[in-house]
TIFIGU-128313 format. One record per residue (C-alpha): chain; x, y, z; residue in three letters; residue number from 1. Coordinates in steps of 0.05 Angstrom, whole numbers, plus 5000, padded with zeros to 4 digits. Example, Ala and Ser with C-alpha at 12.3 -4.5 7.8 and 13.67 -1.06 7.14 Angstrom:
2
(node 'A', (5246, 4910, 5156), 'ala', 1)
(node 'A', (5273, 4979, 5143), 'ser', 2)
END
This chain:
307
(node 'A', (5322, 5813, 4013), 'met', 1)
(node 'A', (5250, 5825, 4031), 'glu', 2)
(node 'A', (5231, 5758, 4001), 'arg', 3)
(node 'A', (5283, 5722, 4044), 'glu', 4)
(node 'A', (5258, 5758, 4107), 'glu', 5)
(node 'A', (5187, 5739, 4090), 'ser', 6)
(node 'A', (5208, 5666, 4079), 'arg', 7)
(node 'A', (5245, 5667, 4146), 'leu', 8)
(node 'A', (5185, 5695, 4182), 'arg', 9)
(node 'A', (5141, 5642, 4151), 'ser', 10)
(node 'A', (5189, 5587, 4171), 'thr', 11)
(node 'A', (5194, 5612, 4243), 'leu', 12)
(node 'A', (5118, 5617, 4246), 'ser', 13)
(node 'A', (5111, 5544, 4224), 'arg', 14)
(node 'A', (5164, 5522, 4275), 'leu', 15)
(node 'A', (5133, 5561, 4332), 'ser', 16)
(node 'A', (5064, 5531, 4324), 'arg', 17)
(node 'A', (5080, 5462, 4352), 'pro', 18)
(node 'A', (5123, 5494, 4406), 'leu', 19)
(node 'A', (5065, 5538, 4427), 'met', 20)
(node 'A', (5018, 5478, 4425), 'ala', 21)
(node 'A', (5066, 5439, 4470), 'cys', 22)
(node 'A', (5071, 5497, 4518), 'ala', 23)
(node 'A', (4995, 5504, 4520), 'ala', 24)
(node 'A', (4988, 5429, 4533), 'leu', 25)
(node 'A', (5039, 5433, 4588), 'ala', 26)
(node 'A', (5000, 5489, 4621), 'leu', 27)
(node 'A', (4936, 5449, 4616), 'val', 28)
(node 'A', (4969, 5387, 4647), 'leu', 29)
(node 'A', (5001, 5429, 4701), 'cys', 30)
(node 'A', (4934, 5460, 4717), 'gly', 31)
(node 'A', (4900, 5392, 4719), 'ala', 32)
(node 'A', (4955, 5365, 4766), 'ala', 33)
(node 'A', (4948, 5424, 4812), 'gln', 34)
(node 'A', (4872, 5415, 4813), 'ala', 35)
(node 'A', (4881, 5341, 4829), 'gln', 36)
(node 'A', (4929, 5357, 4885), 'asn', 37)
(node 'A', (4881, 5408, 4915), 'gln', 38)
(node 'A', (4822, 5360, 4910), 'thr', 39)
(node 'A', (4861, 5303, 4942), 'gly', 40)
(node 'A', (4888, 5348, 4998), 'met', 41)
(node 'A', (4819, 5377, 5013), 'ala', 42)
(node 'A', (4788, 5308, 5015), 'ala', 43)
(node 'A', (4841, 5283, 5063), 'met', 44)
(node 'A', (4834, 5343, 5109), 'lys', 45)
(node 'A', (4759, 5333, 5110), 'ser', 46)
(node 'A', (4767, 5259, 5125), 'arg', 47)
(node 'A', (4814, 5275, 5182), 'tyr', 48)
(node 'A', (4763, 5321, 5214), 'glu', 49)
(node 'A', (4707, 5270, 5204), 'glu', 50)
(node 'A', (4747, 5215, 5239), 'leu', 51)
(node 'A', (4769, 5253, 5301), 'gln', 52)
(node 'A', (4726, 5210, 5347), 'gly', 53)
(node 'A', (4748, 5144, 5317), 'glu', 54)
(node 'A', (4822, 5164, 5315), 'leu', 55)
(node 'A', (4823, 5184, 5388), 'ser', 56)
(node 'A', (4779, 5130, 5417), 'asn', 57)
(node 'A', (4786, 5059, 5389), 'asn', 58)
(node 'A', (4810, 4989, 5405), 'ala', 59)
(node 'A', (4875, 4994, 5366), 'tyr', 60)
(node 'A', (4916, 5031, 5418), 'gln', 61)
(node 'A', (4938, 5079, 5364), 'arg', 62)
(node 'A', (4904, 5135, 5323), 'pro', 63)
(node 'A', (4876, 5090, 5269), 'leu', 64)
(node 'A', (4810, 5077, 5235), 'tyr', 65)
(node 'A', (4797, 5014, 5193), 'leu', 66)
(node 'A', (4737, 4993, 5153), 'asn', 67)
(node 'A', (4722, 4942, 5098), 'ser', 68)
(node 'A', (4668, 4927, 5048), 'arg', 69)
(node 'A', (4650, 4871, 5000), 'glu', 70)
(node 'A', (4611, 4883, 4936), 'gln', 71)
(node 'A', (4605, 4848, 4868), 'asp', 72)
(node 'A', (4660, 4797, 4883), 'ser', 73)
(node 'A', (4708, 4852, 4905), 'thr', 74)
(node 'A', (4733, 4864, 4976), 'val', 75)
(node 'A', (4769, 4926, 5000), 'lys', 76)
(node 'A', (4800, 4949, 5064), 'gly', 77)
(node 'A', (4816, 5021, 5082), 'asp', 78)
(node 'A', (4859, 5048, 5138), 'ile', 79)
(node 'A', (4865, 5121, 5159), 'tyr', 80)
(node 'A', (4919, 5135, 5210), 'ala', 81)
(node 'A', (4960, 5190, 5242), 'val', 82)
(node 'A', (5034, 5176, 5233), 'leu', 83)
(node 'A', (5084, 5203, 5283), 'ala', 84)
(node 'A', (5132, 5223, 5227), 'tyr', 85)
(node 'A', (5141, 5289, 5190), 'pro', 86)
(node 'A', (5108, 5293, 5122), 'phe', 87)
(node 'A', (5174, 5302, 5086), 'ala', 88)
(node 'A', (5199, 5237, 5114), 'gln', 89)
(node 'A', (5135, 5200, 5097), 'val', 90)
(node 'A', (5135, 5227, 5025), 'arg', 91)
(node 'A', (5208, 5209, 5015), 'glu', 92)
(node 'A', (5196, 5138, 5039), 'ala', 93)
(node 'A', (5130, 5123, 5004), 'leu', 94)
(node 'A', (5122, 5169, 4944), 'asp', 95)
(node 'A', (5165, 5126, 4898), 'ser', 96)
(node 'A', (5171, 5051, 4885), 'pro', 97)
(node 'A', (5243, 5049, 4910), 'asp', 98)
(node 'A', (5228, 5027, 4981), 'his', 99)
(node 'A', (5165, 4987, 4972), 'trp', 100)
(node 'A', (5198, 4919, 4968), 'cys', 101)
(node 'A', (5230, 4932, 5036), 'asp', 102)
(node 'A', (5160, 4946, 5061), 'ile', 103)
(node 'A', (5122, 4890, 5027), 'leu', 104)
(node 'A', (5171, 4835, 5047), 'ile', 105)
(node 'A', (5152, 4845, 5120), 'leu', 106)
(node 'A', (5084, 4814, 5106), 'his', 107)
(node 'A', (5080, 4740, 5124), 'leu', 108)
(node 'A', (5054, 4720, 5056), 'asn', 109)
(node 'A', (5106, 4759, 5015), 'thr', 110)
(node 'A', (5163, 4710, 5000), 'lys', 111)
(node 'A', (5201, 4753, 4949), 'tyr', 112)
(node 'A', (5199, 4823, 4919), 'cys', 113)
(node 'A', (5241, 4855, 4865), 'arg', 114)
(node 'A', (5235, 4924, 4834), 'leu', 115)
(node 'A', (5239, 4922, 4757), 'leu', 116)
(node 'A', (5243, 4980, 4708), 'arg', 117)
(node 'A', (5233, 4957, 4637), 'glu', 118)
(node 'A', (5207, 4993, 4575), 'gly', 119)
(node 'A', (5187, 5055, 4614), 'gly', 120)
(node 'A', (5145, 5013, 4663), 'lys', 121)
(node 'A', (5159, 5002, 4737), 'thr', 122)
(node 'A', (5138, 4936, 4767), 'thr', 123)
(node 'A', (5144, 4905, 4836), 'leu', 124)
(node 'A', (5150, 4831, 4822), 'arg', 125)
(node 'A', (5125, 4792, 4882), 'met', 126)
(node 'A', (5120, 4719, 4900), 'gln', 127)
(node 'A', (5066, 4705, 4951), 'val', 128)
(node 'A', (5050, 4642, 4988), 'gly', 129)
(node 'A', (5042, 4611, 5057), 'lys', 130)
(node 'A', (5056, 4642, 5124), 'lys', 131)
(node 'A', (5113, 4594, 5134), 'thr', 132)
(node 'A', (5180, 4581, 5098), 'glu', 133)
(node 'A', (5169, 4561, 5026), 'gln', 134)
(node 'A', (5208, 4547, 4963), 'asp', 135)
(node 'A', (5196, 4600, 4910), 'leu', 136)
(node 'A', (5175, 4547, 4860), 'asn', 137)
(node 'A', (5114, 4533, 4903), 'asp', 138)
(node 'A', (5092, 4606, 4907), 'thr', 139)
(node 'A', (5048, 4651, 4864), 'tyr', 140)
(node 'A', (5075, 4709, 4823), 'arg', 141)
(node 'A', (5041, 4776, 4828), 'val', 142)
(node 'A', (5065, 4835, 4785), 'asp', 143)
(node 'A', (5045, 4901, 4815), 'leu', 144)
(node 'A', (5051, 4958, 4765), 'arg', 145)
(node 'A', (5070, 5022, 4799), 'tyr', 146)
(node 'A', (5032, 5085, 4780), 'his', 147)
(node 'A', (5057, 5152, 4804), 'gly', 148)
(node 'A', (4999, 5196, 4826), 'gly', 149)
(node 'A', (4999, 5266, 4852), 'ser', 150)
(node 'A', (5057, 5299, 4887), 'ser', 151)
(node 'A', (5058, 5367, 4919), 'ala', 152)
(node 'A', (5087, 5404, 4978), 'ala', 153)
(node 'A', (5029, 5381, 5023), 'glu', 154)
(node 'A', (4999, 5321, 4988), 'tyr', 155)
(node 'A', (5019, 5258, 4950), 'phe', 156)
(node 'A', (4985, 5196, 4924), 'ser', 157)
(node 'A', (5005, 5134, 4886), 'ser', 158)
(node 'A', (4979, 5065, 4868), 'ser', 159)
(node 'A', (5001, 4995, 4850), 'met', 160)
(node 'A', (4959, 4949, 4806), 'leu', 161)
(node 'A', (4961, 4876, 4788), 'ala', 162)
(node 'A', (4915, 4842, 4738), 'asp', 163)
(node 'A', (4923, 4772, 4767), 'lys', 164)
(node 'A', (4937, 4739, 4833), 'gly', 165)
(node 'A', (4935, 4669, 4865), 'pro', 166)
(node 'A', (4880, 4622, 4839), 'leu', 167)
(node 'A', (4831, 4665, 4802), 'asp', 168)
(node 'A', (4837, 4728, 4843), 'thr', 169)
(node 'A', (4848, 4791, 4802), 'ser', 170)
(node 'A', (4848, 4867, 4801), 'asn', 171)
(node 'A', (4894, 4876, 4860), 'tyr', 172)
(node 'A', (4900, 4949, 4879), 'arg', 173)
(node 'A', (4942, 4983, 4931), 'ile', 174)
(node 'A', (4932, 5058, 4940), 'glu', 175)
(node 'A', (4964, 5108, 4986), 'ile', 176)
(node 'A', (4958, 5182, 5000), 'glu', 177)
(node 'A', (4981, 5229, 5055), 'ala', 178)
(node 'A', (4981, 5301, 5080), 'ile', 179)
(node 'A', (5019, 5336, 5135), 'pro', 180)
(node 'A', (4983, 5352, 5201), 'leu', 181)
(node 'A', (5039, 5391, 5234), 'asp', 182)
(node 'A', (5115, 5391, 5237), 'glu', 183)
(node 'A', (5118, 5321, 5268), 'arg', 184)
(node 'A', (5056, 5285, 5244), 'arg', 185)
(node 'A', (5024, 5262, 5179), 'ser', 186)
(node 'A', (4956, 5234, 5161), 'phe', 187)
(node 'A', (4957, 5171, 5118), 'leu', 188)
(node 'A', (4904, 5134, 5077), 'his', 189)
(node 'A', (4922, 5063, 5056), 'phe', 190)
(node 'A', (4875, 5018, 5017), 'ser', 191)
(node 'A', (4880, 4946, 4993), 'tyr', 192)
(node 'A', (4830, 4912, 4947), 'ala', 193)
(node 'A', (4822, 4852, 4901), 'tyr', 194)
(node 'A', (4769, 4813, 4864), 'ser', 195)
(node 'A', (4755, 4739, 4867), 'tyr', 196)
(node 'A', (4723, 4687, 4822), 'gly', 197)
(node 'A', (4689, 4620, 4833), 'met', 198)
(node 'A', (4753, 4580, 4846), 'ala', 199)
(node 'A', (4778, 4628, 4899), 'ser', 200)
(node 'A', (4708, 4632, 4929), 'arg', 201)
(node 'A', (4708, 4556, 4937), 'leu', 202)
(node 'A', (4779, 4557, 4964), 'ala', 203)
(node 'A', (4759, 4610, 5015), 'met', 204)
(node 'A', (4699, 4569, 5036), 'arg', 205)
(node 'A', (4743, 4507, 5047), 'ala', 206)
(node 'A', (4793, 4549, 5085), 'tyr', 207)
(node 'A', (4740, 4578, 5131), 'leu', 208)
(node 'A', (4713, 4508, 5145), 'met', 209)
(node 'A', (4782, 4482, 5165), 'thr', 210)
(node 'A', (4845, 4519, 5187), 'val', 211)
(node 'A', (4811, 4587, 5180), 'gly', 212)
(node 'A', (4748, 4572, 5218), 'arg', 213)
(node 'A', (4770, 4614, 5278), 'asp', 214)
(node 'A', (4798, 4672, 5236), 'lys', 215)
(node 'A', (4765, 4739, 5246), 'val', 216)
(node 'A', (4776, 4811, 5225), 'gly', 217)
(node 'A', (4774, 4875, 5265), 'phe', 218)
(node 'A', (4705, 4903, 5252), 'ser', 219)
(node 'A', (4654, 4889, 5306), 'val', 220)
(node 'A', (4589, 4864, 5275), 'val', 221)
(node 'A', (4552, 4854, 5341), 'lys', 222)
(node 'A', (4561, 4838, 5415), 'arg', 223)
(node 'A', (4536, 4777, 5452), 'asp', 224)
(node 'A', (4494, 4776, 5515), 'ala', 225)
(node 'A', (4556, 4788, 5557), 'asn', 226)
(node 'A', (4578, 4847, 5516), 'gly', 227)
(node 'A', (4635, 4810, 5482), 'gln', 228)
(node 'A', (4652, 4833, 5412), 'ala', 229)
(node 'A', (4634, 4788, 5353), 'gln', 230)
(node 'A', (4681, 4804, 5296), 'tyr', 231)
(node 'A', (4671, 4801, 5221), 'val', 232)
(node 'A', (4690, 4736, 5186), 'ser', 233)
(node 'A', (4698, 4711, 5115), 'gly', 234)
(node 'A', (4728, 4752, 5058), 'ser', 235)
(node 'A', (4721, 4818, 5095), 'arg', 236)
(node 'A', (4760, 4790, 5154), 'ala', 237)
(node 'A', (4815, 4767, 5106), 'thr', 238)
(node 'A', (4822, 4835, 5073), 'val', 239)
(node 'A', (4821, 4870, 5141), 'glu', 240)
(node 'A', (4877, 4828, 5168), 'arg', 241)
(node 'A', (4920, 4839, 5106), 'asn', 242)
(node 'A', (4905, 4913, 5103), 'thr', 243)
(node 'A', (4928, 4919, 5175), 'met', 244)
(node 'A', (4991, 4878, 5161), 'arg', 245)
(node 'A', (5010, 4923, 5103), 'tyr', 246)
(node 'A', (4997, 4986, 5144), 'tyr', 247)
(node 'A', (5039, 4959, 5202), 'leu', 248)
(node 'A', (5094, 4945, 5151), 'ala', 249)
(node 'A', (5093, 5018, 5129), 'ile', 250)
(node 'A', (5097, 5041, 5201), 'asp', 251)
(node 'A', (5153, 4992, 5217), 'ala', 252)
(node 'A', (5193, 5016, 5157), 'tyr', 253)
(node 'A', (5186, 5089, 5178), 'leu', 254)
(node 'A', (5203, 5073, 5250), 'ala', 255)
(node 'A', (5268, 5039, 5230), 'ala', 256)
(node 'A', (5295, 5098, 5189), 'leu', 257)
(node 'A', (5325, 5130, 5251), 'glu', 258)
(node 'A', (5372, 5071, 5260), 'ala', 259)
(node 'A', (5439, 5064, 5223), 'pro', 260)
(node 'A', (5430, 5033, 5154), 'ala', 261)
(node 'A', (5461, 4966, 5175), 'gly', 262)
(node 'A', (5411, 4958, 5232), 'glu', 263)
(node 'A', (5347, 4977, 5197), 'arg', 264)
(node 'A', (5326, 4909, 5173), 'leu', 265)
(node 'A', (5327, 4879, 5243), 'glu', 266)
(node 'A', (5291, 4941, 5269), 'lys', 267)
(node 'A', (5237, 4933, 5216), 'arg', 268)
(node 'A', (5227, 4860, 5229), 'leu', 269)
(node 'A', (5223, 4869, 5304), 'ala', 270)
(node 'A', (5176, 4929, 5299), 'ala', 271)
(node 'A', (5129, 4893, 5251), 'trp', 272)
(node 'A', (5125, 4830, 5293), 'tyr', 273)
(node 'A', (5116, 4869, 5357), 'gly', 274)
(node 'A', (5060, 4911, 5327), 'ala', 275)
(node 'A', (5022, 4851, 5300), 'thr', 276)
(node 'A', (5025, 4817, 5368), 'glu', 277)
(node 'A', (4984, 4874, 5396), 'gln', 278)
(node 'A', (4926, 4841, 5359), 'tyr', 279)
(node 'A', (4936, 4767, 5372), 'pro', 280)
(node 'A', (4863, 4749, 5360), 'arg', 281)
(node 'A', (4869, 4771, 5288), 'gln', 282)
(node 'A', (4943, 4770, 5269), 'leu', 283)
(node 'A', (4983, 4719, 5310), 'his', 284)
(node 'A', (5011, 4664, 5266), 'glu', 285)
(node 'A', (5084, 4649, 5286), 'leu', 286)
(node 'A', (5130, 4656, 5345), 'thr', 287)
(node 'A', (5177, 4715, 5343), 'arg', 288)
(node 'A', (5237, 4671, 5327), 'glu', 289)
(node 'A', (5200, 4634, 5273), 'glu', 290)
(node 'A', (5181, 4700, 5239), 'tyr', 291)
(node 'A', (5250, 4731, 5246), 'leu', 292)
(node 'A', (5285, 4668, 5220), 'ser', 293)
(node 'A', (5238, 4662, 5160), 'met', 294)
(node 'A', (5243, 4736, 5140), 'lys', 295)
(node 'A', (5319, 4739, 5146), 'arg', 296)
(node 'A', (5323, 4681, 5097), 'lys', 297)
(node 'A', (5272, 4712, 5049), 'glu', 298)
(node 'A', (5307, 4780, 5049), 'val', 299)
(node 'A', (5374, 4746, 5036), 'ala', 300)
(node 'A', (5343, 4706, 4979), 'arg', 301)
(node 'A', (5315, 4767, 4944), 'gln', 302)
(node 'A', (5381, 4805, 4951), 'gln', 303)
(node 'A', (5421, 4753, 4915), 'lys', 304)
(node 'A', (5449, 4778, 4849), 'pro', 305)
(node 'A', (5408, 4753, 4790), 'gly', 306)
(node 'A', (5352, 4728, 4834), 'ser', 307)
END
């Protein structure tokens, strides 16, 4: 009897060791996640305080700060903005991949988007192309891998990454994080970045010498003798325009949530176009009807079964 009890205790001891190890690992991971949440939340609160002047006094007609930088063949745009939506609503809309295709398709260059879950991986499969109507066979495929980040009661973050893009662009990265400010407002950080090679550098140069010669971004690099703003050009201007377009897509998506489900698409499209037209020097490309007609067709195309 004693021998059997001893054998049972030995067996239970052996079985409990991996369970205890798993429990210890879970506690470590939980602690690391909490630390990451606290660090991200503190950094966002600090950034909000630092940007009070820019958020309240700028040329955007909204509480928004935008900057960009170019280094080692990589360009990045960052937007910090106060959103007029409760944090719970912002987190529900943005802290998962489920709604991102509805957001990304608002961008002029996004011609198709489909959420895929395969083999434990989540991918937003996009086709990108011109700012006008285009057959999908003539577009470029970009697979954005969705990475869940931190998620807590007062902070969340996530990212989407793509190794390759059009021509020889690469290392696409979309990152987002947010915190609550009060019961009705949230503070958002959105960033968009990619790298480029020689072929895309030459393509950009040709573009800026032809149809893109008058294209500018939002950052003021200097003022002329009359005090008129001279805006950034080149790759930084491109990333600033697209960062702003993506941010306005997020805002348009959130704004349309108050409408009945059947009316939200039209609300999103109208809100996005109206917002971009506040910045015609940088963002105007199509008439309102041209944009609405094109996007209705693209949304219908990506909603087709089996597409």
